[in-house]
N, C-alpha and C positions, 0 to 999 in steps of 0.2 A: 597823666594827671587828669582828675575830674574837673568839670567846669568851675565848681566852687573853689577848688585848689588853685586853678589858674587865676581866678579873680583875686584871690587872696595874695598870690605871688605878685600880681600887677600892683596892688595897693602898696605892698612893701617896697617894691622897686621905686614907685612914685614918691613914697615917703623918704626913702634913702636919697633920692635925687634932690628933693627939696632941702634936706639937711646939708648935702654936699654943696648946693648952691649958696646956702647961708654961710658955709665955711669957706666959700670961694675956692674949692678944690676942683680945678678943671679936669684933672686926670680921673678922679673918682666919678665926676658927673658923666664923663665919656664912657666909663665902664658900666655905669647904671643904664645909660641909654643903649649900650650894646646888648645888655641883658634883657631890657624891655623889647628891643627889636626881635631877639630870639623868641621871646614869649609871644609877641604878636604874630610871628610866623606860625607858631604852633596853633594859634587861634584863627589862622587864615585872614587876619586883619592886615592885608598886604600894604595898604597905603601907610598905615601907622608904622608898620615895620620898616618900610623904606625910609620914612622921615627920621625914625629913631637911629637907623644905621648911618644916614647922611649926617645927622647932628653929631653923633658920636665921632664920625670921621673928622669933622671940623675941629672938635675939641681935642682929639688925639693929635691932630696936626699942631694945634695951638700949644699942647703940652710937649711937643716934639717926641711923642712916643711912637716910634717906627713900628714896633710889634703890634700895638693897638690899632694903628691905621691898617696894617696888613690884614688883621683879623676882621675889621670892619668891611674891607673890600671883599674878603672871601665871603662874608655873610651877604653882602649885596649881590655878589655873583650867584649865590644860591637862590636868592629871591628872584633875580632876573631869569634864572633857569626855570623856576617854577612858573613864571609868567610867559615863558617861551620867547623872551627877549634875548636871543642867543648871542647876538653881537655884543650887547652891553654886558652880558654875563662873561663872555670870553675876555673882554677888556678888563673887567673887574678882577678875574682870576689871574690874568697876566700881570696886572699891576701889583696884586697881592704877592705873587711869586717874586717879583723884583724886590719888594720891600722885605720879604722873608729872607731873601738872599743877603740884603743889606744888613739885616739883623743877625745873620749867621744862624738862623733857625732852620735846622735840617728837617725836622719833623713838619714845620710849617710849610716848607717848600714841597715836601713829599705830598702833603694833603692838598696843596694847590694843584699839583700835577694830577692827583687822583680826580679832583673835581673837573679839571680840563679834559681828562680821559672820558668821564661820564658825558660832558658836553659834546665832545667829538662823536661819541657813540650816538647821541641824539641826532646829530647832523649826518649820520652815516659816513663820517670821515674816519673809516675804521683803521687805516694805517696810522693816522695821527693819534687816534685813541690808543692803539697798541703801544706806540712810542711813549705816550704820557704815562700809561700804567707801568710800563717797564722801567722808566726813569724814576717813578715814584717808588717802585719796588727796590731799586738800587739804594735810594736814599733811606728807605725804611730799614734796609739791611744795615747800612752805615750807622744808623742811629740805634741799631739793635732793638727795633720796635717790632716784636713778633706779631702783634695784633695788626699793625699797619701792613706788614707783608701779607698776612693772611687775607686781609680785605682787598689788597691789590690783586692777589691771585684769584679771588672769587670773581672780581670784575673782568680779569683777563679770561676766565672761563666763560663768562657770559659773552664776551667779545668773540671768542673762538666759536661759540655756538652760532652767533650771527653770521660768521664767515664760513659756516658749514664745515668746520674742522673739529669733528666730534671727539677725536682722540686727544688732541691738544686741550680741548675744553675739559674733558674728563680728568686729564692729568693735572691741570691747574686747580680744578675744584677738589681733587683728592689731596693735593698738597696744601690747599687752604684749610681743609678739614683737619689734616695732621697738625698744622700750626695752631689752629684754634684749640685742638685737644691739648697740645703742649702748653698753651697759655691758660688752659682750664677755663676757656670761654665757652660756656654752654650756649649762650646766644649766638656766638659766631658759628659753632657747629650746626645749630639749628638752621641758620641762614644758608650755610653751604649745602645742607641736605635739601633745602627747598629748591635751590638752583639745580642741584643734581637731579631732583625729581623732574624739573622742566626739561633737562637734557634727555632724560630717559623717555619722556613724553614725545619729544622731537624725534627720537630714534624708534618710536613705536614699541619701546620696551615697557609695556604698560604695567606689568607686575612690579618691576623694579621701581617704576615711577611712584606707584601707589605706596610701596614700602617706604621710599624716601620721604614722601609727604607726611606719612603717619609718624615716622621717626622724628621728623622736624617738628610735628605737632606736639609730640611728647616732650621734646626738649624746650620748645617755646612755653609749654605749660610749666615745666620745671623752673624756667627763668622768669616765670610770671609776666611774659611778654604777650599782652593781649593782641597787639597789632600783628605780631608774628603768627600767632594762632589763627587770626582772621584770614591772613593771606594763605596759610597752609590749607584751610578749609575751602578758600576760593579756588585754589589750584586743584584740590580734590574734586570739587564740583565740575571743573572744566574736564578733568579726566573721566568722570562718570558720564558727562555729556558725550564725550568722544566714544565711549563704550555703549551709548544708548541706554544707560541706566538712569533714566530720567527722574525717577522718584528720589534715588540717592543724591543725584545732582541738585535737585530742588532743595532737599534738606540741607546739604552743605552750603549752598548759596545763602539760605535763610540764616543759618548759624553764623556764617561769615559776616552777614549784614548786621546781626545783633552785636557781634564783637567789634566791628568797625564803628558802630554807633557808640559803644562803651568807650572805645579809644578815641572818639571824636575825630575819626579819620574821614573827612569829607570825600576824598578821592577814592578811598577804599569802598565806601558805601555806594558811590556812583558806579564803580566797576561791578559790584555785586548786582546792582539793579540792571545794569546793561546785560550781564550774563542771564539774569532771570528773564529779561525781555526776550533774549534769543531762545531760551528754553521754552517760554510760552508760545513763541512763533512756531517752534517745532511741533508743539502740541495743538496748534491751531486755536490757542486761547488768545485771540487777537486783541480783545479789550484790555486784558491784563498786560499783554505785551506792550501796548501803546502807553499804558499808565507807567510801566516800569521804565521805558525809554524816556518818557517825559520827565519823570522824577530824576533819572540819571542826568538828563540834560540840565535841569535846574541846579543840581549839586556840582556838576562840572563848571557851570557858570560861576557859582559861588566860590569855587576853588580856582577860578580863572584858568582852567585847563582848556586850552584852544583845541588840542588834539582830541581830548575826551568828548567835547561838544561835537566836533566833526564826525566822530564815530557814531554818536547817538543819532545825529541827524541822518546819517547814511542808513542806519537801521530803520529809522522812522520812514525814510523814503521807500525802502523795500516793503515795509509793512503796508504803506498806503497803496503800493502797487498791487499787493495781495488783495486789498480791499476795494480795488478799482476806483481809487481816488487820485486820478492822474495829476490834477493841479497841485494837490498837497505833496504828492511824490516829487514832482518837478521842483517845487520850492525847497523841499528838504535837501534834495541832491545838490541844487544850485548853492544853497547856503553852506552845505558841507564842503563843497568844492572850494568856495572862497576861504573857508577856515583852513583847509589843507594847504592852500597856496600860502596863507599867512605863516604857517609853520614849516614851509618848504618840504612837505611830505609828498614826494613824487608818486609813490605807489598809491597813496590815498587819492590823489588827484586822478590818476589813471583809472582806478576802480570806480570812482564816481562818474567819470566820463562814460565808462562802459555801462553803468546803470542808466545814465541818461539816454544813451544810444538804444538800449533795450526798451526804455519807456517810449521813445519817439517811434521805434519800429511798431510797437503796439498801436500807436495812434496814426500810423501810415504817413508820418512826417519823415519821408525817406532821406531827403537832403540833410536834415538835422541829424538823423541817425548815423548816416555815413560819416559826417564830419566828426561826431563824437567818438565813433569807433576808431577812425584814423588818428585822432588826437590821442586817444587812449593808447593805441598801438605805439605811437612815437614815445610816449612817456614810459610805457612798460619796457621798451627797448633801452631807453636812457637809464632806467633803473635795473637793467639786466634781469628782469623778472620774466622767466621763460613761460611759466604757467599763465601769467597775465596776457602775454603776447598770444599764446595759443588760444585763449578764450576770445580775445579781440578778433583774431583771424576767423574763428569759428562764427562769431556773430556777424562779421563782415561778409563772410561766405553766404550765410543765411540771408542777410540783408540784400546782397546782390542777386541771389536767386529769386527772392521776392520781387525785387525791383524789375528784373528781367521778365518775370511773368506778367507784372502789371503793365510794363511797356508793350508786351506782346498783345495783351488784352485791348489796349487802346490803339494798337497798330502804329506805335511810334518806332519807326525803323531806327532813327537816330538815337533815341533813348536806349533801345536794345543794344546798338553798336557800342555806345559808351559804357554800358553795364559790362558787356563782354570784354572790353579793353581793360576795365578795372579788375574783372575776374582773372584775366590773363596775368596781370601783375601779381595778384594774390597767389595764383598757382606758382608763379616764378619764385616768389618769396618762400613758398613751402616746398620748393624743389620738385614740384609735380610738373615736369617739363612737357610731357605729351599733352596734358590738359591745357597747359599755358599756350602751347602752339596752336591747338585747336581753337581756343578762345580768341586769340589774336587774328587767326585766319578768318574765323567767322565774323569778327568785328570788321575786318578789312572788306569782306563781301558786302556787309550792310552799310558801311561808310561809302562804298562805291555806289550802292543802290540809292543812298540819300544824297549823292553828289557832294559829299563833304570832303574837300581836298585835304584840309589840315588833319581831319580824323584819319584819313587813309595814310597820310605821311607819318602820323604818330604811331599807327599800327605797324608800319614797315620799320620804323625805328626800334620799336619793342621787339619785333621779330628778329631784327639784326642782333640786338643784345642777347636774345635767347640762343641764336646760332653761335655767337662768340663764346657764350658759356659752354656750348656743346663742342667747341673747337671745330665747327663747321665754317671755316674762315671765308671760303669763296661765297657761300650762300649769304654770310653776314655782310660781306662787302657789297654784294648786289643790293641787299635790302637797304643798307645805309645810303647807297648812291641813289636808289629810287626815292627814298624818303627825302633826300636832299633836293632832288628835282622838283618834287611836289611842294616842298616848303618854299622853294624859289618861286614856283608858280603862284603860291599863296602870299608871296612877299612877306614871309615871317622871318625876320632877320635873326631873332633869338634862336628859333628852332633850327635854322641853317647852321648857326654857330655850334649848336650842340651836336648836330650830325657830323660836322667837320671834326669836332673834338673826339668823338668816338671812332671816326675813321682814322684819326691820328693814332689812337690807342691800338687799333687793329694793325696798322702798318708797322708800328713799333714791335708788335707781337711777331710779325712776319719778317722783321729785320729789314724792312724797306724804309730806310731812314730818311732819304730825300723826300719821299711822299709823305712820311710822318711829319717832317718839319714843315713842309708846305701846308698840310692840313691844320696843324696847330697855329701857324702864323695867320692863316685865313680865318680860323675860328677867333683868334685874338682880335683881328680887325673888326669882325662882326659883333663880338661881345662888347667892344668899345662903342661901336655904333649904336648898340642897343642899351648902352650905359649899364651893362651888367657887371658890376665890380667882382662878384664872386666868380663868375664865368671867366673873366680875364685872369684872375688870380690862379685858377686851376689850369688855364692854358699855359701860363708862365711856368707853373710848377712842372707840368709835363714837358715843356721845352727844356727846362733845367735837367730833367732826367735824361732826355735825349742827348743833350750836350755832354753830360757826364759819360754816357755810353760811348760817345765819340772822342772822349778825352779832351774836349774843348772846355777846360776848367774855368777860364775867365768868364766865358759866355754863360756857363752853368751857374757860377756864383751870382752873376748879375741877375739871371732869371729868377733864382731862388730868393734873392734879396727883394726884387720887385714884387714877386708873389707874396712874400711875407708882409710887405707894406700894404698891399691890397687886401690880404686876409685880415690884417689888423683893422683896416678901414671898414671891412664888412662884418667886423666883430665875430669872425669865425675862429674860435679857439682850436678846433680840430685842424682847420687849414693851416694855421700858424704852426701847430705842433708838427705837422708833416713837413712843412718847409724847414723848420729847425732841424728835424732829423736828417733831411736831405743835405742841408748845409754841414751838419756834423760829419756825415759820410764823406762829403767833398774835402773838409779840412783833414780828416783822417788820411784820405788819399794823398793829400799834399804834405803829410807829416806834421800838421799844425795841431798837435794832440791836445793842448790846453783849450784851444778854441773849440775843438771837436767835443771835448768832454762837457764844456759849458753849453753847447748847443743841444747835446743829448739830454742833459739834466733839465734844461728849459723846456724841451719837447715833452719830457716825462711829466713835468708839472702841469703842462697844458692838456696833455692826454688825460691826466687825472681829473682836471677841471671839466673836461668834456665827457668824463665817465666812459672813455673808450678803452676797454680792457685789452683788446688786441694791440692797440696803439702803444699802450704802456709796456706790454710784453716785448714788442719789437724794439722799443727804445732800450729796455734792459738788455736785450740781446746784443745790440750794437755797442752798448756800454761795456758788456762783457768782452767783446772783441777788442775794444780799445784798451781795457785793462790787460788783456793778454799781450797786446803790442808793447805795453809798458812793463811787462813782467810782474804785474801786481796780481798774482794768481789767486790769492784769497778773495780779493774784491771781484775778480772775474768769475770765480765759482759762485759767489753769492748772487751776482747779477744773472748768470745763467739759470740758477735754481729758482730765483724769483720770477724770471721770464717763464720758466717751465710751469710754475704754479698758475700763472695768469693764462698761459695758452691752454692749460687743462681746464681752467674755469670757463674759458670761452669756447671749449670744445674744438680748438684749432689744431687738427692733427698734424698738418704740415709744419706749423710753428713748433710744436712739440718735438717733431723729428729733427729740426735744425738745432733746437736747444740741446738734445741728447748728443747730436754730432759734435757741437762745440764743446760739451762737457767731455766727450771722448778725446778730442784733441788736447784739452787742458790736462786730463789725467795722464795722457801720454807724455806731455811736457814734464809732469812732475813724477814720472816713473811709477804711477799707480796703475799698472797694466791690467790688473783684474777689474778695477772700476772702469777703466777705459773700454775693455772688452764688453762689459755689461752695457755701457752707454751706447756704444757703436752698434751692438746687436739690436738694442731697442730702437735706435734711429733707423736701422735698416728695415725692421718690421713696419715701422710707421710710414717710411717712404713707400714701401710696397703697397701698404693700405691705400695710399693716395695716388698710386700709379706714377710716382715721381722718379726722377733719375737717382740712381744709387751709386754711381761710379765713384764719387769721392769717398763715400763710406766704405765701399769695397777696398779702395786704395789704402785707407787708414788701417783697416783690419789686416790687410796683407802686410803692411809695415809692422804690425804687431806679430806677424807670423801666424795668423789664425786662419784656418780653413773655414769658409762659410758655406 
């Protein structure tokens, strides 16, 4: 609708509202306010929209119209989503869902679930999103709503794209396209083709992507959907940028911008301007780029899009770095960082910290640079962003080499030693073990030269961990004992405790259980003395594992419970999750299967909260074992398959090997011998890849009568 049409519509709704007030019709006033709220949303007058929806909700309550209230709440949820107030949005959608259930409105429930799915996608809660879309799909099927089903499938396609499941994504989008064709929805087909184009872009199938966007553009024209055409052109521009066809890209972005203006889409215009800014940056047209980013920023503010503003500021920061305006760059990155925090965008925060690190490196502010790269690395790990981590490590490596050179220039032995220590840890992280050992040994020599006892002890501790990683256990023990001696000499209670903890791990590995128990108990005393709650919790967790190994189940349970309490006190979701999984395994061992299942499920929730993929996979694996014990073979198979997907995602080869081995056992139990053979042979190959024991797999294959 054009601006003049929107203004006319507003006048009519206001006039209707006045007449309904005169007639004292509460219900009709509520409906007028609801329509006004929708209109204000279209015009980005968000305060007026919220007030209209809230007033409508009050009147629908007064008129005891459950369905009206449900729709008001759904509209409020949409408004809060737009303002990135995701907590309020979720509550509104959940409340709407309850009321639609109360009103027995199946389509209303389906639409609420669809909205919740979109919200969970925004939050990166992809499992919850998938469940919401699948539940919406079931209800739309129940209501025989073909269009609803098609839209659910389109969003499932987008979700699978996000999860890097291209086959599932393509299948969902093709199914959506078929249903939209069946319903003769030209607009639906156009939108499906647009998303398919994005999928092909993601897979680098650029010809197919271009065809999909052009087909979508034709259908959007046929449906007279100006906004749809604008987005097709925007995506075509992005595709041409990717192919270095910058003239075609610029034309597409300008055409998209004109149509977004015609459709009064503030967000669409902002994105076009952002794209034009990036294009001008590529062409070194920096003044035009700055103007485009600034204009985009204004529009994102107008539309109250926090994420959009954050991206504009990030691009401006990079532009100011190119123009050698470090103060402006720093301010832009800092402002962007705050906005990314506001919308809980972890990858956005990490990328901004990386940008700040690069800026500080240029200015020789090395401490600040290191802190930002380390913080970025932590967040990229949390978000499981491998490319981001790789870049952080590269920049950290460059930073440390620069720092090392500068400390050499000013003849700071201690500075060089500390740089080498951090470089060693970096090489350890990258599995460059020879380089790591050389860095730690060089650091040790320099720390001796500087007479820094704690520095030497820390080097020895790191060398010990490296030897443990290489299974050089004698050398590891000597390093840890030497580190312990030096930490005693320096009277560092906390560091002694940490040395004793890793010595306990080493003794456990060597099956020297008395020595292990003594080390963990001594570590626990020192962690208490140092008031390190997390350290104590980890000592107790390790003691619990040791007692389990010795079949001292009462002592094990007490240790795990005490560890759980301390991990709660330290607010360590990951620690609690591991304690709960340990407790689950103990309950399984004791035949307390209900308690075991509850512990495993609670652990799974916390591992999700901590975004620990391997932790989730291991929880699902033990849940599968539990279901096998209970003869719930379907549930067991699902758990093992889910565990396998996550172990693959985390590139955990040994975890995958065990998943295949468990699946082999399960298929043997259900007389599916061909599948059992396939799973066990896959497990065998993966165990060999990791140089792990394969006796149990051989045994299972021999039970099937298979020669390996």
